[in-house]
C-alpha positions as a Markdown table, in Angstrom:
| # | Residue | x | y | z |
|---|---|---|---|---|
| 1 | Asn | -19.0 | 55.7 | 33.6 |
| 2 | Val | -15.6 | 55.5 | 35.4 |
| 3 | Val | -13.7 | 57.2 | 32.6 |
| 4 | Asn | -16.0 | 60.2 | 32.5 |
| 5 | Gly | -15.9 | 60.3 | 36.3 |
| 6 | Cys | -12.0 | 60.5 | 36.3 |
| 7 | Glu | -12.0 | 63.1 | 33.5 |
| 8 | His | -14.5 | 65.2 | 35.5 |
| 9 | Ile | -12.4 | 65.0 | 38.6 |
| 10 | Tyr | -9.2 | 66.0 | 36.7 |
| 11 | Glu | -11.0 | 69.0 | 35.1 |
| 12 | Thr | -12.4 | 70.1 | 38.4 |
| 13 | Leu | -9.0 | 69.8 | 40.2 |
| 14 | Glu | -7.4 | 72.0 | 37.4 |
| 15 | Thr | -10.1 | 74.6 | 37.8 |
| 16 | Leu | -9.7 | 74.6 | 41.6 |
| 17 | Thr | -5.9 | 75.0 | 41.3 |
| 18 | Glu | -6.4 | 78.1 | 39.0 |
| 19 | Leu | -9.0 | 79.5 | 41.4 |
| 20 | Leu | -6.8 | 79.0 | 44.4 |
| 21 | Glu | -4.1 | 81.1 | 42.7 |
| 22 | Leu | -6.7 | 83.9 | 42.1 |
| 23 | Ala | -8.3 | 83.7 | 45.5 |
| 24 | Glu | -5.6 | 85.1 | 47.7 |
| 25 | Glu | -7.5 | 87.0 | 50.4 |
| 26 | Asp | -10.9 | 86.5 | 49.0 |
| 27 | Glu | -12.7 | 84.7 | 51.9 |
| 28 | Ser | -15.9 | 83.9 | 50.0 |
| 29 | Leu | -14.0 | 82.3 | 47.1 |
| 30 | Met | -11.8 | 80.3 | 49.5 |
| 31 | Gln | -14.9 | 78.9 | 51.2 |
| 32 | Glu | -16.3 | 77.9 | 47.7 |
| 33 | Ile | -13.0 | 76.2 | 46.8 |
| 34 | Ala | -13.1 | 74.3 | 50.1 |
| 35 | Lys | -16.7 | 73.1 | 49.4 |
| 36 | Asp | -15.7 | 72.0 | 45.8 |
| 37 | Thr | -12.7 | 70.2 | 47.2 |
| 38 | Gln | -14.9 | 68.2 | 49.6 |
| 39 | Asp | -17.2 | 67.3 | 46.7 |
| 40 | Val | -14.2 | 66.1 | 44.6 |
| 41 | Thr | -12.9 | 64.1 | 47.5 |
| 42 | Ser | -16.4 | 62.4 | 47.8 |
| 43 | Glu | -16.3 | 61.6 | 44.1 |
| 44 | Ile | -12.8 | 60.1 | 44.4 |
| 45 | Glu | -14.0 | 57.9 | 47.4 |
| 46 | Lys | -16.9 | 56.7 | 45.3 |
| 47 | Leu | -14.7 | 55.8 | 42.4 |
| 48 | Glu | -12.3 | 53.9 | 44.8 |
| 49 | Phe | -15.3 | 52.0 | 46.2 |
| 50 | Arg | -16.3 | 50.9 | 42.7 |
| 51 | Arg | -12.7 | 49.9 | 42.0 |
| 52 | Met | -12.6 | 47.7 | 45.0 |
| 53 | Phe | -16.0 | 46.1 | 44.4 |
| 54 | Ser | -15.8 | 45.7 | 40.6 |
| 55 | Gly | -16.4 | 42.0 | 40.6 |
| 56 | Glu | -19.4 | 40.6 | 38.7 |
| 57 | Met | -21.1 | 39.4 | 41.9 |
| 58 | Asp | -19.8 | 42.0 | 44.4 |
| 59 | Ser | -23.1 | 43.8 | 44.7 |
| 60 | Asn | -25.1 | 40.6 | 45.5 |
| 61 | Asn | -26.3 | 39.1 | 48.8 |
| 62 | Ala | -24.0 | 36.5 | 50.3 |
| 63 | Phe | -24.1 | 33.1 | 52.0 |
| 64 | Leu | -21.6 | 32.6 | 54.8 |
| 65 | Asp | -20.8 | 29.0 | 55.8 |
| 66 | Ile | -18.8 | 28.2 | 58.9 |
| 67 | Gln | -17.6 | 24.8 | 59.8 |
| 68 | Ser | -15.6 | 23.9 | 63.0 |
| 69 | Gly | -12.3 | 22.0 | 62.5 |
| 70 | Ser | -10.9 | 19.1 | 64.5 |
| 71 | Gly | -10.4 | 19.9 | 68.2 |
| 72 | Gly | -13.8 | 19.1 | 69.6 |
| 73 | Thr | -15.4 | 21.6 | 72.0 |
| 74 | Glu | -12.6 | 24.1 | 71.6 |
| 75 | Ala | -13.0 | 24.2 | 67.8 |
| 76 | Gln | -16.8 | 24.3 | 68.1 |
| 77 | Asp | -16.7 | 27.3 | 70.5 |
| 78 | Trp | -14.3 | 29.1 | 68.1 |
| 79 | Ala | -16.9 | 28.5 | 65.3 |
| 80 | Glu | -19.6 | 30.0 | 67.4 |
| 81 | Met | -17.4 | 33.0 | 68.2 |
| 82 | Leu | -16.9 | 33.5 | 64.5 |
| 83 | Met | -20.6 | 33.3 | 63.8 |
| 84 | Arg | -21.3 | 36.0 | 66.5 |
| 85 | Met | -18.6 | 38.2 | 65.1 |
| 86 | Tyr | -19.9 | 38.1 | 61.6 |
| 87 | Met | -23.5 | 38.7 | 62.7 |
| 88 | Arg | -22.5 | 41.7 | 64.7 |
| 89 | Trp | -20.5 | 43.0 | 61.8 |
| 90 | Ala | -23.4 | 42.5 | 59.4 |
| 91 | Asp | -25.8 | 44.2 | 61.9 |
| 92 | Ser | -23.4 | 47.2 | 62.2 |
| 93 | His | -23.4 | 47.6 | 58.4 |
| 94 | Gly | -27.2 | 47.5 | 58.2 |
| 95 | Phe | -27.3 | 44.1 | 56.6 |
| 96 | Lys | -30.2 | 41.7 | 57.1 |
| 97 | Ile | -29.1 | 38.4 | 58.6 |
| 98 | Thr | -30.9 | 35.1 | 58.3 |
| 99 | Val | -29.7 | 31.9 | 60.1 |
| 100 | Asp | -30.4 | 29.3 | 57.5 |
| 101 | Asp | -29.0 | 26.5 | 59.5 |
| 102 | Val | -27.1 | 25.9 | 62.7 |
| 103 | Ser | -25.8 | 22.6 | 64.2 |
| 104 | Asp | -25.1 | 22.8 | 67.9 |
| 105 | Gly | -21.9 | 21.6 | 69.4 |
| 106 | Asp | -21.6 | 18.5 | 71.7 |
| 107 | Val | -20.9 | 20.6 | 74.8 |
| 108 | Ala | -20.6 | 24.2 | 73.7 |
| 109 | Gly | -20.4 | 26.2 | 70.5 |
| 110 | Ile | -21.5 | 25.0 | 67.1 |
| 111 | Lys | -20.4 | 22.4 | 64.6 |
| 112 | Gly | -21.4 | 24.6 | 61.7 |
| 113 | Cys | -23.8 | 27.2 | 60.4 |
| 114 | Thr | -25.0 | 28.9 | 57.3 |
| 115 | Leu | -25.9 | 32.6 | 57.3 |
| 116 | Lys | -27.6 | 34.6 | 54.6 |
| 117 | Ile | -26.3 | 38.2 | 54.6 |
| 118 | Glu | -28.6 | 40.5 | 52.6 |
| 119 | Gly | -27.6 | 44.1 | 51.6 |
| 120 | Glu | -25.8 | 46.2 | 49.0 |
| 121 | Tyr | -22.4 | 44.7 | 48.2 |
| 122 | Ala | -22.6 | 42.1 | 51.0 |
| 123 | Tyr | -20.6 | 39.6 | 48.9 |
| 124 | Gly | -18.1 | 42.2 | 48.0 |
| 125 | Trp | -17.4 | 43.0 | 51.5 |
| 126 | Leu | -17.2 | 39.4 | 52.6 |
| 127 | Arg | -15.6 | 37.4 | 49.7 |
| 128 | Thr | -12.0 | 37.7 | 51.1 |
| 129 | Glu | -13.1 | 35.9 | 54.3 |
| 130 | Thr | -13.1 | 32.5 | 52.6 |
| 131 | Gly | -10.4 | 30.4 | 54.2 |
| 132 | Ile | -9.2 | 28.8 | 57.4 |
| 133 | His | -9.5 | 31.0 | 60.5 |
| 134 | Arg | -7.3 | 30.1 | 63.5 |
| 135 | Leu | -7.6 | 30.9 | 67.2 |
| 136 | Val | -4.7 | 30.4 | 69.7 |
| 137 | Arg | -5.6 | 30.8 | 73.5 |
| 138 | Lys | -5.6 | 29.1 | 76.9 |
| 139 | Ser | -8.7 | 27.0 | 76.6 |
| 140 | Pro | -11.4 | 27.6 | 79.2 |
| 141 | Phe | -12.4 | 23.9 | 78.6 |
| 142 | Asp | -9.1 | 22.6 | 79.7 |
| 143 | Ser | -8.7 | 22.2 | 83.5 |
| 144 | Asn | -4.9 | 22.6 | 83.1 |
| 145 | Ser | -5.3 | 25.8 | 81.1 |
| 146 | Lys | -3.1 | 24.7 | 78.3 |
| 147 | Arg | -2.7 | 26.7 | 75.2 |
| 148 | His | -4.8 | 25.3 | 72.3 |
| 149 | Thr | -5.0 | 26.1 | 68.6 |
| 150 | Ser | -8.4 | 25.8 | 67.1 |
| 151 | Phe | -9.4 | 26.0 | 63.4 |
| 152 | Ala | -12.7 | 26.7 | 61.6 |
| 153 | Ser | -13.3 | 27.1 | 57.9 |
| 154 | Val | -15.3 | 30.0 | 56.3 |
| 155 | Phe | -16.7 | 29.8 | 52.9 |
| 156 | Ile | -18.4 | 32.8 | 51.2 |
| 157 | Ser | -20.5 | 32.5 | 48.1 |
| 158 | Pro | -22.8 | 35.0 | 46.3 |
| 159 | Glu | -26.5 | 34.6 | 46.0 |
| 160 | Val | -27.0 | 33.8 | 42.4 |
| 161 | Asp | -29.6 | 35.8 | 40.5 |
| 162 | Asp | -32.4 | 33.9 | 38.8 |
| 163 | Asp | -31.3 | 35.1 | 35.4 |
| 164 | Ile | -28.0 | 33.3 | 35.8 |
| 165 | Asp | -28.5 | 29.7 | 34.6 |
| 166 | Ile | -26.8 | 27.0 | 36.7 |
| 167 | Glu | -27.6 | 23.5 | 35.5 |
| 168 | Ile | -28.3 | 21.1 | 38.2 |
| 169 | Asn | -29.4 | 17.5 | 37.3 |
| 170 | Pro | -32.2 | 16.5 | 39.8 |
| 171 | Ala | -30.7 | 12.9 | 39.5 |
| 172 | Asp | -27.5 | 14.3 | 41.2 |
| 173 | Leu | -29.4 | 15.4 | 44.3 |
| 174 | Arg | -30.2 | 13.5 | 47.5 |
| 175 | Val | -32.9 | 15.4 | 49.5 |
| 176 | Asp | -33.5 | 14.5 | 53.1 |
| 177 | Thr | -36.0 | 16.1 | 55.5 |
| 178 | Tyr | -35.7 | 16.2 | 59.3 |
| 179 | Arg | -37.0 | 18.0 | 62.3 |
| 180 | Ala | -35.6 | 21.4 | 62.9 |
| 181 | Ser | -33.8 | 22.1 | 66.0 |
| 182 | Gly | -32.9 | 25.3 | 67.9 |
| 183 | Ala | -34.8 | 28.6 | 67.3 |
| 184 | Gly | -38.1 | 28.3 | 65.6 |
| 185 | Gly | -40.7 | 27.3 | 68.2 |
| 186 | Gln | -42.5 | 24.1 | 69.1 |
| 187 | His | -44.4 | 24.0 | 65.8 |
| 188 | Val | -41.1 | 23.7 | 63.8 |
| 189 | Asn | -40.0 | 20.8 | 66.0 |
| 190 | Lys | -43.1 | 18.8 | 65.5 |
| 191 | Thr | -42.7 | 18.5 | 61.7 |
| 192 | Asp | -40.0 | 17.4 | 59.3 |
| 193 | Ser | -39.7 | 21.0 | 58.0 |
| 194 | Ala | -35.9 | 21.1 | 57.7 |
| 195 | Val | -34.3 | 20.2 | 54.4 |
| 196 | Arg | -30.9 | 18.8 | 53.7 |
| 197 | Ile | -29.7 | 18.5 | 50.0 |
| 198 | Thr | -26.5 | 16.6 | 49.0 |
| 199 | His | -25.0 | 17.3 | 45.5 |
| 200 | Ile | -23.6 | 13.9 | 44.9 |
| 201 | Pro | -21.0 | 14.8 | 42.2 |
| 202 | Thr | -19.3 | 17.4 | 44.4 |
| 203 | Asn | -20.4 | 16.1 | 47.8 |
| 204 | Ile | -21.6 | 19.6 | 48.7 |
| 205 | Val | -24.2 | 19.5 | 51.5 |
| 206 | Val | -26.6 | 22.4 | 52.1 |
| 207 | Gln | -29.3 | 22.7 | 54.9 |
| 208 | Ser | -32.0 | 25.1 | 55.8 |
| 209 | Gln | -34.3 | 25.1 | 58.7 |
| 210 | Ser | -35.1 | 28.8 | 59.1 |
| 211 | Asp | -38.7 | 28.6 | 58.1 |
| 212 | Arg | -41.7 | 26.5 | 59.2 |
| 213 | Ser | -42.4 | 25.6 | 55.5 |
| 214 | Gln | -40.6 | 22.7 | 54.1 |
| 215 | His | -41.1 | 24.2 | 50.6 |
| 216 | Lys | -39.4 | 27.5 | 51.6 |
| 217 | Asn | -36.6 | 25.6 | 53.3 |
| 218 | Arg | -36.0 | 23.6 | 50.1 |
| 219 | Asp | -35.9 | 26.8 | 48.0 |
| 220 | Ser | -33.4 | 28.3 | 50.5 |
| 221 | Ala | -31.2 | 25.2 | 50.3 |
| 222 | Met | -31.3 | 25.2 | 46.5 |
| 223 | Lys | -30.2 | 28.8 | 46.5 |
| 224 | Gln | -27.3 | 27.9 | 48.8 |
| 225 | Leu | -26.3 | 25.0 | 46.4 |
| 226 | Lys | -26.4 | 27.2 | 43.3 |
| 227 | Ser | -24.4 | 29.8 | 45.2 |
| 228 | Lys | -21.7 | 27.3 | 46.2 |
| 229 | Leu | -21.5 | 25.7 | 42.7 |
| 230 | Tyr | -21.1 | 29.1 | 41.2 |
| 231 | Glu | -18.3 | 30.1 | 43.6 |
| 232 | Met | -16.6 | 26.8 | 43.0 |
| 233 | Glu | -16.6 | 27.4 | 39.3 |
| 234 | Leu | -15.2 | 30.9 | 39.7 |
| 235 | Gln | -12.4 | 29.5 | 41.9 |
| 236 | Lys | -11.7 | 26.7 | 39.3 |
| 237 | Arg | -11.5 | 29.3 | 36.5 |
| 238 | Ser | -9.2 | 31.5 | 38.6 |
| 239 | Ala | -6.9 | 28.6 | 39.4 |
| 240 | Glu | -6.7 | 27.6 | 35.7 |
| 241 | Lys | -6.0 | 31.3 | 34.8 |
| 242 | Asn | -3.2 | 31.5 | 37.4 |
| 243 | Ala | -1.8 | 28.1 | 36.2 |
| 244 | Leu | -1.7 | 29.5 | 32.6 |
| 245 | Glu | 0.0 | 32.7 | 33.7 |
| 246 | Asp | 2.6 | 30.7 | 35.7 |
| 247 | Thr | 3.3 | 28.7 | 32.5 |
| 248 | Lys | 3.7 | 31.8 | 30.5 |
| 249 | Ala | 6.1 | 33.1 | 33.1 |
| 250 | Asp | 8.1 | 29.9 | 33.0 |
| 251 | Ile | 8.3 | 30.0 | 29.2 |
| 252 | Gly | 9.4 | 33.7 | 29.4 |
């Protein structure tokens, strides 16, 4: 309970303040006060963490979708740079990383990818990354070394628990299977194990080719779809709430 935690911290600080006035030259008491102060600091940091990650889905795993923007090879290289950066970041935080899908670029880089990041508060850490990411540099792919601006979109969505009901009409889905490419071995490439699902009403496309089993890839793709539909609904409600607040402000 956050309230009880705050009350406990306040009471402890009052006690430590009183003890500090009495301690004067008592070395052992000063050491005890120092230890208790460290404990209180740790409690405050935990409460601050809970305040920052107080969203309903913040503690969940996350799906991270990267799509290169216009700009050809330069943009595709930037998309791959982002993928590597996020994977290294996730690894440094002890998160498990699964490459659900990756589409190689024409010359270098990637056209897009979907990563699943598993770990405590993965979505909470990543949710603010959604948006357009820009890179300005002298392009190594330009013989004239001209400055280029490249764009890539990043979309973060939480893995939705099974107990959250998201209605998806099977008639709204187009399911395609194809041969997996990239990592996975020869066996993967010999069968149509990769799965692509298109949600026709929203035009959301999800893909998975991380497993040799078509059934498991379909399950993974459906989890991605539910995740994206949930995040879109959250954004829709947030936009409606903001619009209502703006209206109230205008009236006021």
